[in-house]
VOZABA-743012 format. One record per residue (C-alpha): residue in one letter; x, y, z. Coordinates in pm, whole numbers. Layout:
<nodes>
NODE, res, x, y, z
NODE, a, X, Y, Z
...
</nodes>
This chain:
<nodes>
NODE, res, x, y, z
NODE, m, 7620, -4992, -3342
NODE, a, 7357, -4953, -3075
NODE, d, 7392, -5145, -2748
NODE, y, 7102, -5318, -2573
NODE, s, 7156, -5407, -2209
NODE, a, 7010, -5722, -2057
NODE, v, 6928, -5815, -1698
NODE, f, 6951, -6161, -1540
NODE, n, 7031, -6307, -1201
NODE, c, 7365, -6466, -1116
NODE, p, 7319, -6844, -1083
NODE, g, 7570, -6842, -798
NODE, c, 7443, -6574, -561
NODE, g, 7116, -6458, -719
NODE, s, 7225, -6094, -753
NODE, p, 7088, -5894, -1049
NODE, l, 7349, -5850, -1321
NODE, e, 7335, -5622, -1623
NODE, t, 7540, -5680, -1936
NODE, l, 7524, -5636, -2310
NODE, e, 7274, -5846, -2502
NODE, g, 7477, -6119, -2673
NODE, t, 7762, -6119, -2418
NODE, i, 7976, -6433, -2442
NODE, s, 8124, -6448, -2091
NODE, l, 8137, -6241, -1773
NODE, q, 8219, -6244, -1404
NODE, c, 7963, -6172, -1132
NODE, s, 8053, -5843, -963
NODE, y, 7909, -5972, -632
NODE, c, 8033, -6328, -581
NODE, g, 8306, -6344, -848
NODE, l, 8155, -6642, -1034
NODE, i, 8290, -6669, -1390
NODE, m, 8035, -6795, -1642
NODE, r, 7972, -6832, -2015
NODE, l, 7640, -6707, -2148
NODE, g, 7660, -6738, -2526
NODE, s, 7837, -6902, -2817
NODE, p, 7843, -6864, -3197
NODE, g, 7513, -6964, -3353
NODE, r, 7319, -6976, -3026
NODE, i, 7000, -6766, -3039
NODE, l, 6889, -6634, -2701
NODE, k, 6554, -6483, -2600
NODE, y, 6493, -6155, -2420
NODE, f, 6190, -5942, -2344
NODE, y, 6091, -5590, -2247
NODE, d, 5862, -5570, -1947
NODE, s, 5556, -5351, -1999
NODE, r, 5549, -5023, -1810
NODE, m, 5169, -5031, -1805
NODE, d, 4885, -5214, -1634
NODE, n, 4518, -5240, -1736
NODE, f, 4431, -4902, -1586
NODE, a, 4723, -4729, -1762
NODE, a, 4621, -4888, -2094
NODE, k, 4267, -4753, -2051
NODE, f, 4408, -4408, -1969
NODE, a, 4626, -4416, -2284
NODE, a, 4322, -4507, -2496
NODE, e, 4115, -4223, -2347
NODE, k, 4403, -3981, -2410
NODE, y, 4419, -4091, -2775
NODE, i, 4041, -4060, -2823
NODE, k, 4035, -3715, -2667
NODE, k, 4334, -3600, -2872
NODE, n, 4144, -3689, -3190
NODE, g, 3837, -3491, -3081
NODE, l, 3613, -3794, -3033
NODE, s, 3358, -3869, -2766
NODE, l, 3482, -4039, -2451
NODE, k, 3155, -4231, -2431
NODE, f, 3260, -4584, -2520
NODE, t, 3216, -4936, -2396
NODE, p, 3531, -5143, -2335
NODE, i, 3523, -5485, -2502
NODE, s, 3865, -5630, -2424
NODE, n, 4205, -5523, -2298
NODE, r, 4501, -5759, -2329
NODE, l, 4879, -5742, -2313
NODE, y, 5074, -5919, -2588
NODE, h, 5445, -5968, -2641
NODE, l, 5549, -5950, -3005
NODE, p, 5866, -6142, -3110
NODE, f, 6132, -5972, -3323
NODE, y, 6462, -6096, -3457
NODE, r, 6753, -5863, -3403
NODE, f, 7038, -5882, -3654
NODE, k, 7360, -5694, -3598
NODE, g, 7692, -5719, -3775
NODE, m, 7895, -5568, -4057
NODE, s, 7811, -5513, -4423
NODE, y, 8057, -5476, -4710
NODE, a, 7970, -5369, -5064
NODE, l, 8186, -5313, -5370
NODE, y, 8069, -5126, -5680
NODE, s, 8209, -4928, -5971
NODE, k, 8120, -4609, -6156
NODE, d, 8214, -4497, -6506
NODE, v, 8347, -4141, -6507
NODE, m, 8392, -3944, -6829
NODE, s, 8691, -3715, -6870
NODE, e, 8882, -3554, -7155
NODE, i, 9238, -3592, -7274
NODE, r, 9421, -3353, -7502
NODE, e, 9523, -3508, -7833
NODE, g, 9685, -3243, -8054
NODE, d, 9426, -2973, -8109
NODE, y, 9136, -3185, -7988
NODE, d, 8988, -3283, -7652
NODE, l, 8896, -3648, -7675
NODE, p, 8645, -3809, -7434
NODE, m, 8779, -4092, -7221
NODE, k, 8592, -4324, -6989
NODE, n, 8753, -4420, -6659
NODE, t, 8618, -4676, -6413
NODE, v, 8632, -4571, -6050
NODE, f, 8581, -4833, -5778
NODE, h, 8400, -4765, -5452
NODE, r, 8343, -4969, -5141
NODE, r, 8092, -4917, -4864
NODE, c, 8158, -5072, -4524
NODE, r, 7931, -5015, -4229
NODE, n, 7785, -5172, -3917
NODE, f, 7421, -5274, -3941
NODE, d, 7153, -5328, -3678
NODE, l, 6812, -5451, -3797
NODE, t, 6498, -5573, -3624
NODE, i, 6257, -5794, -3820
NODE, p, 5916, -5926, -3710
NODE, a, 5919, -6296, -3624
NODE, f, 5537, -6313, -3649
NODE, d, 5298, -6283, -3943
NODE, n, 4998, -6105, -3785
NODE, k, 4972, -5767, -3962
NODE, m, 4699, -5618, -3743
NODE, f, 4953, -5503, -3483
NODE, g, 5100, -5259, -3736
NODE, l, 5453, -5283, -3594
NODE, d, 5737, -5354, -3836
NODE, s, 6036, -5294, -3609
NODE, l, 6121, -5241, -3244
NODE, g, 5972, -4911, -3138
NODE, v, 6216, -4827, -2861
NODE, r, 6562, -4678, -2859
NODE, p, 6829, -4896, -2694
NODE, g, 6900, -4782, -2340
NODE, v, 6544, -4671, -2259
NODE, m, 6525, -4967, -2026
NODE, p, 6720, -5292, -2002
NODE, l, 6602, -5615, -2155
NODE, t, 6522, -5903, -1926
NODE, v, 6652, -6249, -2008
NODE, y, 6359, -6472, -2101
NODE, h, 6256, -6765, -1883
NODE, k, 5909, -6912, -1932
NODE, i, 5831, -6958, -1564
NODE, f, 5919, -6595, -1483
NODE, f, 5750, -6435, -1785
NODE, p, 5453, -6201, -1700
NODE, s, 5153, -6433, -1660
NODE, e, 4906, -6171, -1788
NODE, s, 5081, -6147, -2124
NODE, a, 5012, -6359, -2433
NODE, l, 5311, -6456, -2648
NODE, l, 5263, -6434, -3023
NODE, d, 5366, -6742, -3220
NODE, i, 5707, -6723, -3387
NODE, t, 5621, -6826, -3742
NODE, v, 5922, -6680, -3924
NODE, t, 6238, -6894, -3927
NODE, p, 6584, -6743, -3870
NODE, e, 6666, -6828, -4234
NODE, q, 6361, -6636, -4359
NODE, a, 6448, -6342, -4134
NODE, e, 6805, -6346, -4265
NODE, q, 6675, -6334, -4623
NODE, t, 6463, -6033, -4529
NODE, a, 6767, -5868, -4373
NODE, m, 6965, -5934, -4691
NODE, i, 6689, -5776, -4901
NODE, m, 6690, -5470, -4674
NODE, f, 7068, -5455, -4701
NODE, f, 7071, -5484, -5080
NODE, f, 6795, -5224, -5104
NODE, g, 7008, -4989, -4894
NODE, v, 7310, -5060, -5115
NODE, g, 7099, -4996, -5425
NODE, m, 6975, -4663, -5291
NODE, t, 7329, -4563, -5200
NODE, a, 7476, -4676, -5531
NODE, a, 7192, -4578, -5764
NODE, d, 7438, -4447, -6026
NODE, k, 7697, -4723, -5977
NODE, n, 7743, -5083, -6090
NODE, y, 7707, -5337, -5811
NODE, l, 7994, -5590, -5799
NODE, s, 7977, -5786, -5472
NODE, s, 7872, -5768, -5108
NODE, e, 7891, -5962, -4783
NODE, m, 7712, -5954, -4447
NODE, i, 7954, -6061, -4175
NODE, g, 7939, -6122, -3803
NODE, e, 7561, -6148, -3782
NODE, g, 7454, -6167, -3419
NODE, l, 7099, -6295, -3387
NODE, s, 6859, -6286, -3093
NODE, v, 6484, -6287, -3027
NODE, i, 6333, -5990, -2842
NODE, y, 5972, -5984, -2720
NODE, y, 5815, -5637, -2724
NODE, p, 5505, -5541, -2516
NODE, v, 5190, -5414, -2690
NODE, w, 4842, -5366, -2542
NODE, a, 4535, -5430, -2760
NODE, y, 4239, -5228, -2628
NODE, s, 3906, -5289, -2809
NODE, v, 3607, -5058, -2756
NODE, e, 3261, -4994, -2900
NODE, r, 3196, -4629, -2976
NODE, d, 2890, -4485, -3156
NODE, g, 2795, -4830, -3281
NODE, m, 3144, -4889, -3421
NODE, v, 3406, -5131, -3289
NODE, s, 3775, -5040, -3299
NODE, t, 4097, -5169, -3147
NODE, m, 4376, -4940, -3035
NODE, f, 4728, -5081, -3010
NODE, i, 4932, -4923, -2733
NODE, d, 5311, -4930, -2705
NODE, g, 5389, -5091, -2369
NODE, l, 5696, -4873, -2314
NODE, t, 5607, -4531, -2455
NODE, k, 5242, -4566, -2335
NODE, d, 5110, -4417, -2659
NODE, v, 4856, -4548, -2909
NODE, y, 5052, -4600, -3230
NODE, h, 4795, -4786, -3443
NODE, e, 4416, -4833, -3468
NODE, v, 4202, -5075, -3667
NODE, f, 3826, -5050, -3698
NODE, d, 3748, -5403, -3597
NODE, s, 3751, -5619, -3287
NODE, f, 4069, -5809, -3209
NODE, e, 4129, -6150, -3063
NODE, y, 4443, -6358, -3097
NODE, n, 4457, -6731, -3034
NODE, g, 4811, -6859, -3052
NODE, r, 4914, -7217, -3107
NODE, g, 5238, -7199, -2912
NODE, a, 5443, -7226, -3232
NODE, d, 5811, -7133, -3219
NODE, v, 6036, -7196, -3520
NODE, s, 6314, -6961, -3403
NODE, k, 6547, -7231, -3263
NODE, a, 6607, -6986, -2979
NODE, v, 6689, -7115, -2632
NODE, e, 6661, -6983, -2280
NODE, l, 6976, -6850, -2117
NODE, n, 7158, -7125, -1930
NODE, p, 7491, -7000, -1788
NODE, t, 7766, -7262, -1788
NODE, q, 8113, -7287, -1639
NODE, h, 8383, -7099, -1823
NODE, k, 8688, -7311, -1746
NODE, c, 8989, -7450, -1929
NODE, p, 8900, -7800, -2058
NODE, n, 9252, -7918, -1979
NODE, c, 9321, -7796, -1625
NODE, g, 8989, -7656, -1502
NODE, f, 9134, -7308, -1443
NODE, d, 8896, -7011, -1494
NODE, l, 8932, -6861, -1842
NODE, p, 8939, -6484, -1906
NODE, v, 8603, -6313, -1953
NODE, s, 8500, -6089, -2240
NODE, e, 8180, -5950, -2388
NODE, l, 8264, -6051, -2744
NODE, s, 8570, -6273, -2761
NODE, l, 8564, -6625, -2904
NODE, y, 8932, -6680, -2816
NODE, y, 9065, -6766, -2471
NODE, y, 9416, -6825, -2338
NODE, c, 9465, -7026, -2020
NODE, a, 9749, -6870, -1824
NODE, n, 9767, -7175, -1597
NODE, c, 9847, -7449, -1850
NODE, d, 9953, -7228, -2143
NODE, r, 9684, -7350, -2384
NODE, s, 9464, -7155, -2625
NODE, y, 9103, -7218, -2728
NODE, t, 8840, -7086, -2963
NODE, l, 8470, -7120, -2893
NODE, e, 8300, -7315, -3173
NODE, d, 7965, -7495, -3180
NODE, d, 7912, -7435, -2808
NODE, d, 8242, -7606, -2721
NODE, y, 8608, -7516, -2669
NODE, h, 8852, -7615, -2946
NODE, s, 9226, -7615, -2888
NODE, v, 9426, -7390, -3125
NODE, e, 9793, -7313, -3166
NODE, l, 9899, -6974, -3030
NODE, k, 10078, -6781, -3307
NODE, c, 10197, -6426, -3239
NODE, a, 10416, -6202, -3455
NODE, s, 10519, -5840, -3437
NODE, h, 10438, -5635, -3747
NODE, e, 10587, -5289, -3806
NODE, n, 10747, -5319, -3460
NODE, g, 10402, -5285, -3307
NODE, s, 10300, -5389, -2958
NODE, n, 9918, -5374, -2996
NODE, y, 9821, -5732, -3070
NODE, h, 9513, -5789, -3287
NODE, p, 9363, -6117, -3417
NODE, f, 9351, -6205, -3788
NODE, w, 9241, -6503, -3992
NODE, r, 9504, -6592, -4250
NODE, f, 9399, -6805, -4550
NODE, q, 9653, -6953, -4791
NODE, f, 9518, -6876, -5140
NODE, a, 9601, -7009, -5486
NODE, i, 9465, -7002, -5843
NODE, g, 9591, -7315, -6015
NODE, e, 9969, -7287, -6027
NODE, t, 9958, -6924, -5917
NODE, d, 10029, -6990, -5552
NODE, t, 10321, -6771, -5443
NODE, v, 10367, -6402, -5374
NODE, g, 10593, -6370, -5679
NODE, k, 10336, -6527, -5913
NODE, f, 10050, -6317, -5774
NODE, s, 10257, -6002, -5822
NODE, k, 10253, -6076, -6197
NODE, i, 9872, -6070, -6216
NODE, l, 9804, -5810, -5945
NODE, t, 10058, -5572, -6089
NODE, g, 9909, -5262, -5931
NODE, e, 9836, -5426, -5597
NODE, i, 10172, -5597, -5537
NODE, p, 10407, -5386, -5752
NODE, l, 10736, -5442, -5568
NODE, i, 10839, -5737, -5353
NODE, k, 11155, -5851, -5184
NODE, k, 11324, -6147, -5345
NODE, s, 11295, -6327, -5012
NODE, k, 10914, -6308, -5042
NODE, a, 10884, -6435, -5399
NODE, n, 10847, -6804, -5310
NODE, n, 10633, -6749, -5001
NODE, p, 10271, -6871, -5011
NODE, f, 10016, -6600, -5087
NODE, y, 9773, -6524, -4802
NODE, l, 9453, -6329, -4756
NODE, y, 9458, -6147, -4420
NODE, i, 9118, -6093, -4257
NODE, p, 9077, -5879, -3942
NODE, a, 8895, -6091, -3682
NODE, f, 8816, -5807, -3443
NODE, h, 8552, -5536, -3430
NODE, s, 8607, -5166, -3490
NODE, g, 8368, -4875, -3510
NODE, n, 8554, -4758, -3821
NODE, l, 8506, -5039, -4075
NODE, n, 8677, -4842, -4351
NODE, a, 8997, -4821, -4146
NODE, l, 8966, -5194, -4071
NODE, t, 8920, -5275, -4441
NODE, n, 9219, -5057, -4529
NODE, l, 9427, -5251, -4277
NODE, g, 9326, -5593, -4413
NODE, g, 9376, -5478, -4772
NODE, r, 9719, -5339, -4691
NODE, l, 9832, -5668, -4535
NODE, c, 9704, -5859, -4841
NODE, r, 9910, -5630, -5065
NODE, m, 10222, -5623, -4847
NODE, q, 10233, -5999, -4780
NODE, p, 10447, -5940, -4468
NODE, e, 10726, -6175, -4369
NODE, l, 10632, -6286, -4020
NODE, s, 10831, -6460, -3751
NODE, f, 10592, -6637, -3515
NODE, n, 10636, -6727, -3152
NODE, k, 10409, -6899, -2898
NODE, k, 10446, -6638, -2627
NODE, s, 10110, -6500, -2514
NODE, q, 10066, -6125, -2557
NODE, p, 9800, -5901, -2397
NODE, p, 9532, -5859, -2669
NODE, s, 9433, -5509, -2779
NODE, a, 9106, -5633, -2928
NODE, d, 8865, -5924, -2889
NODE, m, 8858, -6203, -3148
NODE, f, 8490, -6221, -3238
NODE, l, 8485, -6353, -3597
NODE, p, 8450, -6733, -3646
NODE, e, 8656, -6896, -3920
NODE, s, 8346, -6958, -4135
NODE, e, 8266, -6587, -4144
NODE, g, 8631, -6500, -4192
NODE, l, 8615, -6714, -4506
NODE, e, 8312, -6517, -4628
NODE, l, 8498, -6192, -4573
NODE, a, 8801, -6335, -4756
NODE, r, 8580, -6351, -5067
NODE, f, 8516, -5977, -5039
NODE, y, 8887, -5901, -5001
NODE, w, 8972, -6109, -5308
NODE, n, 8704, -5931, -5510
NODE, l, 8847, -5603, -5385
NODE, l, 9198, -5697, -5501
NODE, r, 9096, -5820, -5847
NODE, s, 8826, -5561, -5924
NODE, k, 9060, -5332, -6121
NODE, y, 9168, -5603, -6366
NODE, m, 8930, -5697, -6646
NODE, f, 9110, -6025, -6723
NODE, l, 9057, -6138, -6360
NODE, c, 8678, -6112, -6391
NODE, g, 8641, -6453, -6557
NODE, e, 8498, -6762, -6391
NODE, k, 8847, -6906, -6349
NODE, y, 8928, -6630, -6101
NODE, d, 8605, -6644, -5903
NODE, f, 8660, -6711, -5536
NODE, e, 8468, -7040, -5551
NODE, s, 8702, -7165, -5827
NODE, c, 9020, -7091, -5631
NODE, d, 9205, -7312, -5385
NODE, i, 9186, -7184, -5027
NODE, k, 9333, -7365, -4729
NODE, k, 9199, -7391, -4376
NODE, g, 9233, -7065, -4186
NODE, e, 9504, -6989, -3932
NODE, l, 9429, -6766, -3635
NODE, i, 9725, -6534, -3581
NODE, w, 9794, -6234, -3360
NODE, l, 9982, -5941, -3515
NODE, g, 10147, -5667, -3313
NODE, l, 10047, -5337, -3478
NODE, n, 10178, -4990, -3408
NODE, r, 9834, -4862, -3310
NODE, s, 9517, -4997, -3154
NODE, y, 9220, -5034, -3388
NODE, g, 8961, -5100, -3121
NODE, g, 8959, -5279, -2789
NODE, p, 8657, -5388, -2585
NODE, k, 8404, -5105, -2556
NODE, k, 8331, -4952, -2221
NODE, v, 7958, -4919, -2171
NODE, n, 7795, -4724, -1889
NODE, f, 7458, -4869, -1792
NODE, k, 7182, -4717, -1588
NODE, k, 7103, -4904, -1268
NODE, a, 6929, -5230, -1349
NODE, q, 6570, -5274, -1244
NODE, a, 6537, -5650, -1221
NODE, s, 6167, -5717, -1183
NODE, y, 6192, -6079, -1299
NODE, i, 6419, -6378, -1266
</nodes>
């Protein structure tokens, strides 16, 4: 997944800081202030500063006209900088589908055709940008810049370039999410054109608003009026319409996005500074031995539950959901309907509750992550928990609500091979699922810790 960097000034000392867009918490490298920037569900605004002024926009237009073999004799009508709002979605997508494969079996002197059903899954990270405006004249359907070209700047109205006009945000986050889902399903359909679609989930969607700079330069040439739209970062004309252009916004904003407002990142119980992390929603206070998850822009106390699995020492977070279908509620009973998934169990496990195990951390290899979660669901490990804090090998970034969505995918994955489990009785929504438990399992390998990102030096022109 691509990384966008963002620039803002430390509220403590005023020094320019650069971090990943969407970072949850960090510490100022100058004054040491620990602060929280984000939380689940909070939509923040960022913008790219234009690399052009009026003169550079005129030069880009002349370059475009000359390149197309047209006369440079024209009369400028208007030249204006606009910032176009885009939603950025990033997260993980999971899809499950099947394919009928024909083969032959030998029966006496004859080869008889036989149809086998093969199941496939597709797991990948996604990163989509969707216009948050409805004006089509700009001709821009996605962000036209590669991440890392230049850092984003955190949006504050009073520090935003005064010469720029903001386009109204007329697309709601819900509408943008529907568009993202359509794009996702279209991609799944193209990938699985010869397969039968079974189920899919989009998980861990991070959402932000990014304003992108575009110059609109209108001219009259040979009795004809045209408007050239110039990318404010690449300095190239990317689109032209043969008409004049004027935009009068109403100041509408239906994005529910807010300006960045760093807050203290301290233990609610003792006031001690909590650990910082780019992605983590879980924090352990070493001073008073309490644990918290970040939910709805607030800290919620949770019980610390750690267990070693396979004698591992790399601790990773998981959501564990107790799962039942009517009276089928134990490992022994589930082994009788998932005969190929849970073929052999210890007698000591037979009366244990059945759980769905959902990895709550990020990994670049989603297939390996899905294999891990599926293996735990099949093994139904016997775990001995303790409340001793262990150094985490990965950040907990998945809220319980999204863990529950992913649990649906895992259940569909487990039952997909059994025709009798495809009835409504066995649908996830018809089953009994308890509130999730956040647990930490010690694994024998690390599946992905916090990423190390090397940024170019920040150029903080604003804020």
